[in-house]
C-alpha positions in Angstrom: 40.6 35.7 -93.2 43.8 35.5 -91.0 41.8 35.6 -87.8 39.4 32.8 -88.8 41.6 30.3 -86.8 40.4 31.9 -83.5 36.9 32.9 -84.8 35.6 29.7 -86.5 35.8 27.2 -83.6 33.9 29.3 -81.2 31.4 30.4 -83.8 30.8 26.7 -84.7 30.3 25.9 -81.0 27.7 28.7 -80.6 25.7 27.5 -83.6 26.0 23.7 -83.0 26.0 23.5 -79.2 24.0 26.5 -78.1 21.6 26.9 -81.0 22.4 30.4 -81.9 20.7 31.6 -85.1 23.5 31.7 -87.8 21.8 34.7 -89.4 22.1 36.8 -86.2 25.6 35.7 -85.5 27.0 36.4 -89.0 25.0 39.5 -89.7 26.2 41.1 -86.4 29.8 40.1 -87.2 29.5 41.4 -90.7 28.0 44.8 -89.8 30.6 45.3 -87.1 33.5 44.4 -89.3 32.3 46.8 -92.0 31.8 49.6 -89.5 35.3 49.1 -88.0 37.0 49.0 -91.4 35.3 52.2 -92.5 35.9 54.1 -89.3 39.6 53.1 -88.6 40.9 52.1 -92.0 43.0 49.5 -90.3 42.6 45.7 -90.0 40.8 46.0 -86.6 40.4 42.6 -85.0 36.9 41.2 -84.1 36.7 38.1 -82.0 34.3 36.2 -79.7 34.7 36.9 -76.0 36.6 33.7 -75.0 35.6 33.3 -71.4 32.0 33.8 -72.2 32.2 31.5 -75.3 34.1 28.7 -73.4 31.6 28.8 -70.5 28.5 29.0 -72.7 29.6 26.1 -74.9 30.8 23.9 -72.0 27.7 24.6 -69.9 25.2 24.6 -72.7 23.8 28.1 -72.2 20.5 29.1 -73.8 20.7 31.7 -76.6 18.9 34.2 -74.4 21.7 33.9 -71.7 24.3 34.5 -74.4 22.6 37.6 -75.7 22.2 38.9 -72.1 25.9 38.4 -71.4 26.8 40.6 -74.3 24.3 43.3 -73.2 25.6 43.3 -69.6 29.3 43.5 -70.6 28.5 46.2 -73.2 27.0 48.4 -70.5 29.9 47.7 -68.2 32.5 48.8 -70.9 30.6 52.0 -71.5 30.5 52.7 -67.8 34.3 52.2 -67.4 34.9 54.7 -70.3 32.4 57.3 -69.2 33.5 57.3 -65.6 37.2 57.5 -66.3 38.0 54.3 -64.4 39.6 52.8 -67.5 42.2 55.5 -67.6 43.1 54.9 -64.0 43.6 51.2 -64.6 45.7 51.8 -67.7 48.0 54.2 -65.8 49.0 51.5 -63.4 49.5 48.8 -66.0 53.1 48.6 -67.5 53.7 47.4 -71.0 55.7 44.3 -70.0 52.7 42.9 -68.1 50.7 43.3 -71.3 53.4 41.3 -73.1 53.1 38.6 -70.5 49.4 38.4 -71.2 50.1 38.2 -74.9 52.5 35.3 -74.3 49.9 33.5 -72.2 47.4 33.8 -75.0 50.0 32.7 -77.5 50.7 29.6 -75.4 47.0 28.8 -75.1 46.5 29.1 -78.8 49.5 27.0 -79.6 48.4 24.2 -77.2 44.9 24.2 -78.7 46.4 24.1 -82.2 48.6 21.1 -81.3 45.5 19.3 -80.0 43.7 19.9 -83.2 46.7 18.7 -85.2 46.8 15.3 -83.5 44.2 13.5 -85.6 45.8 14.3 -89.0 49.2 16.1 -88.4 50.1 15.8 -92.1 47.2 18.1 -93.0 48.3 20.6 -90.4 51.9 20.5 -91.7 50.5 21.1 -95.2 48.7 24.1 -93.9 51.9 25.5 -92.3 53.8 24.9 -95.6 51.1 26.7 -97.6 51.3 29.7 -95.2 55.1 29.9 -95.3 55.1 29.8 -99.1 52.1 32.0 -99.8 51.9 34.3 -96.8 52.8 37.5 -98.7 51.4 36.4 -102.1 49.0 39.1 -103.4 47.3 36.8 -106.0 46.9 33.6 -103.9 46.8 34.7 -100.2 47.5 31.8 -97.9 44.4 32.2 -95.8 42.0 32.2 -98.8 43.9 29.2 -100.3 43.4 27.3 -97.0 39.7 28.2 -96.9 39.2 26.8 -100.5 41.3 23.7 -99.6 39.1 23.1 -96.6 35.9 23.4 -98.6 37.4 21.0 -101.1 38.1 18.5 -98.4 34.6 18.8 -97.0 33.2 18.2 -100.5 35.5 15.2 -101.1 34.3 13.7 -97.8 30.7 14.2 -99.0 29.8 16.5 -96.1 28.6 19.4 -98.2 24.8 19.9 -98.1 23.1 18.1 -101.0 21.6 21.4 -102.1 22.5 24.8 -101.0 19.4 26.7 -99.8 19.8 30.2 -101.0 17.1 32.1 -99.2 16.9 35.5 -97.4 17.2 35.1 -93.6 16.9 38.2 -91.4 18.6 38.2 -88.0 16.2 37.7 -85.1 15.2 40.6 -82.8 16.1 39.7 -79.3 15.4 41.4 -76.0 17.9 40.6 -73.2 16.2 39.9 -69.8 17.6 41.6 -66.7 17.5 38.3 -64.8 19.6 36.6 -67.5 22.0 39.6 -67.5 22.8 39.1 -63.8 23.0 35.3 -64.1 25.4 35.5 -67.1 27.6 38.0 -65.3 27.9 35.7 -62.3 28.6 32.6 -64.5 31.3 34.1 -66.6 30.9 37.9 -67.2 32.9 39.1 -64.2 35.7 36.6 -65.1 35.7 38.0 -68.6 36.5 41.6 -67.4 40.3 41.3 -66.7 40.9 39.3 -69.9 39.0 41.8 -72.1 40.8 44.7 -70.5 44.2 43.1 -71.2 43.7 41.1 -74.4 41.0 43.2 -76.0 42.0 46.7 -75.0 45.6 47.1 -73.8 47.3 44.4 -75.9 45.6 45.3 -79.3 46.3 49.0 -78.7 50.0 48.1 -78.1 50.1 45.9 -81.2 48.5 48.6 -83.4 51.3 51.0 -82.2 53.8 48.3 -83.1 52.4 47.3 -86.5 51.3 50.8 -87.7 53.6 53.4 -86.0 53.0 55.9 -88.7 49.2 55.6 -88.7 46.8 57.4 -86.4 46.9 55.9 -82.9 43.8 53.9 -81.7 43.6 54.5 -78.0 42.5 52.0 -75.4 39.5 54.3 -74.7 38.3 54.0 -78.3 38.7 50.2 -78.2 36.6 49.8 -75.1 34.0 52.3 -76.4 33.8 50.1 -79.5 33.2 47.0 -77.4 30.5 48.7 -75.4 28.5 50.0 -78.4 28.9 46.8 -80.6 27.9 44.4 -77.8 24.8 46.3 -76.8 23.7 46.5 -80.4 24.6 42.9 -81.2 22.6 41.7 -78.2 19.4 42.9 -79.9 20.3 41.3 -83.3 21.0 37.8 -82.0 24.8 38.3 -82.2 27.4 36.7 -79.9 29.5 38.7 -77.4 32.4 40.3 -79.3 35.6 42.0 -78.5 38.8 43.1 -80.1 41.5 40.5 -79.8 45.3 40.7 -79.9 45.3 37.2 -81.5 43.0 38.2 -84.2 45.1 41.3 -85.0 48.3 39.2 -85.1 46.6 36.7 -87.4 45.3 39.4 -89.8 48.7 41.2 -89.9 50.6 37.9 -90.3 48.5 37.0 -93.3 49.0 40.4 -95.0 46.1 42.6 -93.9 47.3 46.3 -93.8 44.2 48.4 -94.4 40.5 48.7 -93.5 39.8 46.8 -96.7 40.4 43.5 -94.9 37.6 43.8 -92.2 35.3 45.3 -94.8 35.7 42.4 -97.2 35.5 39.9 -94.3 32.3 41.7 -93.1 30.8 41.5 -96.6 31.4 37.7 -96.7 29.9 37.3 -93.2 26.9 39.5 -94.1 26.3 37.4 -97.3 26.5 34.2 -95.3 24.1 35.4 -92.6 21.5 36.8 -95.0 21.5 34.2 -97.7 23.3 31.0 -96.6 22.5 30.7 -92.9 20.3 27.7 -93.4 23.1 25.7 -94.9 26.3 27.0 -93.3 26.0 25.2 -90.0 26.6 21.8 -91.6 29.6 23.2 -93.6 31.2 24.7 -90.5 30.9 21.6 -88.4 32.6 19.6 -91.1 35.5 21.9 -91.8 38.9 20.2 -91.2 40.2 21.7 -88.0 43.9 20.7 -88.7 43.9 23.4 -91.3 42.8 25.9 -88.7 45.4 24.4 -86.3 48.2 25.2 -88.8 47.1 28.8 -89.0 46.6 29.2 -85.3 50.1 27.8 -84.5 51.8 30.4 -86.7 49.6 33.2 -85.3 50.6 32.2 -81.8 54.3 32.6 -82.7 53.6 36.0 -84.2 51.8 37.0 -81.0 54.7 35.9 -78.7 57.4 37.8 -80.7 57.3 41.1 -78.8 58.7 39.2 -75.7 62.1 39.1 -77.5 62.5 42.8 -76.8 62.3 42.5 -72.9 65.3 42.2 -70.7 66.2 41.8 -67.0 63.5 42.0 -64.3 60.9 43.2 -66.7 61.3 39.9 -68.7 61.1 38.0 -65.5 57.9 39.6 -64.4 56.4 39.2 -67.9 57.2 35.4 -67.8 55.8 35.2 -64.3 52.5 36.8 -65.5 52.4 34.5 -68.5 53.1 31.3 -66.6 50.6 32.1 -63.8 48.0 33.1 -66.5 48.4 29.7 -68.2 48.3 27.7 -64.9 45.3 29.5 -63.5 43.6 32.1 -65.8 44.5 35.4 -67.3 42.6 37.4 -64.7 44.7 35.9 -61.9 47.9 36.3 -63.9 47.2 39.9 -64.6 46.3 40.9 -61.0 49.2 39.0 -59.6 51.7 40.3 -62.2 50.5 43.8 -61.5 50.8 43.4 -57.7 54.3 41.9 -57.9 55.4 44.6 -60.4 54.5 47.4 -58.0 56.1 45.5 -55.1 59.4 45.2 -57.1 59.3 48.8 -58.1 58.8 49.9 -54.4 61.7 47.7 -53.3 64.0 48.9 -56.1 63.2 52.5 -55.2 63.9 51.9 -51.6 67.1 50.2 -52.4 68.3 53.1 -54.6 67.5 55.6 -51.9 69.5 53.6 -49.3 72.5 53.2 -51.6 72.9 57.0 -52.3 76.3 58.1 -50.8 76.4 61.1 -48.5 78.3 64.2 -49.4 81.2 63.4 -47.0 81.8 60.1 -48.8 81.7 61.9 -52.2 84.4 64.3 -51.1 86.8 61.6 -50.0 89.6 60.8 -52.4 89.8 57.4 -54.0 92.1 55.0 -52.3 
């Protein structure tokens, strides 16, 4: 449950603001998590697409527009993989630019966490203390303790449903409309592309290599192929647009996830909620104390920013430039600008090194 700090708020927004069917949202999440755990046997992250989610919630999109955005982006990811364009993009993207994007995401998560802490900072500090004490405890994992504590607070406030309605609810069958697909791509889909390529493909692949150097490598191509398949399928089941997220992986790893058992267990929980508790869960989610999520998110953001420590010199400078510009504008602008400046700096350095090579006559002259 370590990635719930980035999953819960957007899932709640989709259900409460946009009217997404909780059965479709949670069943699609659950089935995807179970499939990822069985296939990769690693804690593969699964997150909402943040640009789409933020735009949809802020602008009050209809559910059909949300389903269409997932369908359109899913087809786009498959096209990038099958045409080989993804490989060309990866070849020109250095690792330190990816670190800059990770730092920008870490800063964004940290700022949002601090905002959520403001109403009851003591509760957020309690969450941080619980995490630091129980993070590696195998019998009382911190994330599960925080979930139970949060439900206890909801019950104490009297916000739990009077009676839990345990009834089978199947996900809706939805058919994305072509007109909605184009409208969704114009509203937020095209802006989502650079962020997903960096934070959902390049950055998670790098983190997997960092966290699991002895395991089988999960390539960027496989991650994008996953996103294409799972979003196309989810769009027909009433699911939200999903991606792999570096923040989700950092959260799962920070809270102790090391195998595919983590996403499988998470998927089973989500599947049970979607099938049997979808009529009651919306009220619980909207009442969950967000300062607890804030404490988790703040520590996850620190974990996500840690790889920056390894950078030095001009690479560190360009990573910081990418991160700052991404935070000020957006990650798409930061990524493109960082990439452009990187190749400009490399060209200037190469030219400078060529001009500074001494000729043979100078090499033969004795030292003064």
